[in-house]
Wavefront OBJ file of the C-alpha trace (Angstrom):
o trace
v 111.041 130.395 152.667
v 108.888 131.877 155.400
v 106.709 133.610 152.770
v 106.277 130.328 150.881
v 105.189 128.550 154.069
v 102.876 131.464 154.860
v 101.236 131.205 151.435
v 101.081 127.425 151.414
v 99.820 127.194 154.973
v 96.977 129.621 154.466
v 94.878 126.473 154.548
v 95.294 123.906 157.313
v 94.504 121.120 154.834
v 97.305 122.237 152.520
v 99.738 122.660 155.403
v 98.885 119.230 156.764
v 99.363 117.772 153.284
v 102.788 119.398 152.953
v 103.881 118.210 156.390
v 102.570 114.697 155.802
v 104.548 114.489 152.553
v 107.718 115.265 154.544
v 106.816 112.914 157.400
v 106.789 115.695 159.983
v 104.332 117.030 162.496
v 103.425 120.533 161.514
v 101.874 123.299 163.494
v 102.464 125.964 160.869
v 98.791 126.175 159.971
v 97.939 127.547 163.392
v 101.105 129.625 163.770
v 101.449 131.111 160.307
v 97.870 131.247 159.116
v 96.829 134.895 158.867
v 94.041 135.786 161.243
v 91.692 137.068 158.532
v 92.372 134.248 156.084
v 89.206 132.194 155.916
v 87.807 129.698 153.443
v 85.861 132.387 151.601
v 89.058 134.402 150.999
v 90.952 131.311 149.856
v 88.106 130.489 147.457
v 88.227 134.029 146.060
v 91.983 133.734 145.505
v 91.357 130.377 143.829
v 88.758 131.885 141.497
v 90.956 134.836 140.555
v 93.971 132.625 139.869
v 91.861 130.256 137.740
v 90.439 133.226 135.818
v 93.987 134.475 135.176
v 94.933 131.012 133.881
v 91.801 131.100 131.718
v 92.632 134.518 130.275
v 96.128 133.351 129.352
v 94.641 130.178 127.861
v 92.366 132.219 125.590
v 95.351 134.350 124.546
v 97.314 131.158 123.791
v 94.484 129.845 121.615
v 94.262 133.139 119.719
v 98.048 133.256 119.270
v 98.056 129.676 117.982
v 95.349 130.428 115.436
v 97.057 133.678 114.379
v 100.396 131.919 114.002
v 98.784 129.195 111.889
v 97.274 131.805 109.570
v 100.398 133.963 109.118
v 103.153 132.970 106.703
v 106.771 132.693 107.776
v 107.721 135.375 105.248
v 105.217 137.748 106.883
v 106.820 137.041 110.261
v 110.282 137.711 108.828
v 109.086 140.952 107.212
v 107.483 142.125 110.467
v 110.644 141.420 112.480
v 112.762 143.165 109.824
v 110.491 146.207 109.974
v 110.521 146.290 113.801
v 114.294 145.877 114.168
v 115.531 147.852 111.150
v 115.684 151.265 112.806
v 117.330 149.900 115.951
v 119.952 148.009 113.950
v 120.768 151.115 111.873
v 121.446 153.012 115.104
v 123.200 150.114 116.833
v 124.126 147.146 114.607
v 125.096 145.085 117.681
v 121.836 145.581 119.609
v 121.408 142.402 121.663
v 117.632 142.013 121.366
v 117.271 143.158 117.766
v 120.044 140.880 116.461
v 118.586 137.872 118.310
v 115.068 138.566 117.034
v 116.318 138.956 113.484
v 118.364 135.740 113.671
v 115.388 133.834 115.112
v 113.094 135.134 112.371
v 115.572 134.174 109.637
v 115.656 130.594 110.952
v 111.916 130.355 111.598
v 110.815 127.456 109.385
v 107.311 126.404 108.357
v 107.711 123.280 110.523
v 108.671 125.391 113.540
v 105.757 127.740 112.911
v 103.333 124.831 112.637
v 104.698 123.263 115.841
v 104.275 126.486 117.822
v 100.822 127.102 116.350
v 99.711 123.589 117.332
v 101.408 123.793 120.740
v 99.869 127.153 121.628
v 96.392 126.214 120.451
v 96.324 122.747 122.049
v 97.901 123.993 125.293
v 95.381 126.826 125.410
v 92.311 124.734 124.619
v 93.179 122.135 127.267
v 93.540 124.904 129.858
v 90.283 126.576 128.745
v 88.390 123.297 129.207
v 89.954 122.739 132.634
v 89.206 126.312 133.722
v 85.580 125.912 132.688
v 85.387 122.674 134.671
v 86.980 124.271 137.730
v 84.717 127.309 137.646
v 81.666 125.044 137.323
v 82.903 122.929 140.255
v 83.084 119.773 138.143
v 84.777 117.191 140.360
v 86.687 115.570 137.454
v 88.400 118.863 136.622
v 90.304 119.089 139.911
v 92.489 115.965 139.553
v 92.693 116.515 135.776
v 93.959 120.065 136.369
v 96.514 118.847 138.898
v 97.832 116.268 136.428
v 97.930 118.690 133.490
v 99.567 121.471 135.498
v 102.071 118.945 136.855
v 102.953 117.927 133.294
v 103.245 121.574 132.238
v 105.529 122.265 135.209
v 107.690 119.283 134.296
v 107.966 120.544 130.713
v 108.659 124.121 131.847
v 111.494 122.943 134.099
v 112.851 120.808 131.257
v 112.784 123.864 128.954
v 114.385 125.962 131.697
v 117.322 123.549 131.796
v 118.027 124.589 128.182
v 116.907 128.218 128.020
v 117.467 129.465 131.600
v 114.535 131.809 131.015
v 113.395 133.522 134.196
v 109.870 133.700 132.792
v 109.624 129.918 132.961
v 110.450 129.981 136.668
v 107.857 132.707 137.324
v 105.260 130.687 135.407
v 106.219 127.525 137.289
v 105.912 129.237 140.688
v 102.483 130.586 139.703
v 101.428 127.125 138.483
v 102.518 125.574 141.791
v 100.552 128.230 143.674
v 97.478 127.451 141.533
v 97.993 123.715 142.119
v 97.971 124.260 145.883
v 94.718 126.203 145.577
v 93.194 123.538 143.315
v 94.203 120.834 145.791
v 92.613 122.803 148.628
v 89.377 123.326 146.689
v 89.360 119.667 145.658
v 89.582 118.569 149.302
v 86.644 120.836 150.138
v 84.612 119.515 147.208
v 85.236 115.897 148.213
v 84.041 116.578 151.788
v 80.698 117.957 150.571
l 1 2 3 4 5 6 7 8 9 10 11 12 13 14 15 16 17 18 19 20 21 22 23 24 25 26 27 28 29 30 31 32 33 34 35 36 37 38 39 40 41 42 43 44 45 46 47 48 49 50 51 52 53 54 55 56 57 58 59 60 61 62 63 64 65 66 67 68 69 70 71 72 73 74 75 76 77 78 79 80 81 82 83 84 85 86 87 88 89 90 91 92 93 94 95 96 97 98 99 100 101 102 103 104 105 106 107 108 109 110 111 112 113 114 115 116 117 118 119 120 121 122 123 124 125 126 127 128 129 130 131 132 133 134 135 136 137 138 139 140 141 142 143 144 145 146 147 148 149 150 151 152 153 154 155 156 157 158 159 160 161 162 163 164 165 166 167 168 169 170 171 172 173 174 175 176 177 178 179 180 181 182 183 184 185 186 187 188 189 190
């Protein structure tokens, strides 16, 4: 919890926002703010985190296009080829049996859904990243809304899958949202 406050309170504006949302008076920004943490450093962290989001968005777009172009039988054949040797050695291999079962039940409708989801999710994030990197004022609130919706969906999916990756992604998205909010406050003051 202390680390989370440390990260979130790297900016007095963010710390004040967090404290105001809880109806408390907060002095964490002066107590927990690292001595060398200045606006330039926070902006650099913001840029790097947005670039990471952008790189993953491009990968999502490429994966969506690739998935749209590949047939379900090709996917099944690839999974069979990748798991065959492992299943010969250990017919009860946890990962291989799950992959094979998923591939056998991978329908054209499912493939089309994931292709559309990956591409649309990726393209929205690419457009937002471009807006953020160009300091377009509209992109800050739009990014906060979109990331908030993604976080909501990720938590919804987590309630079914219990995938740790979704929690890691959600924590990173929250961290990026805090940085976006901070940058947005700076942009509005200018």
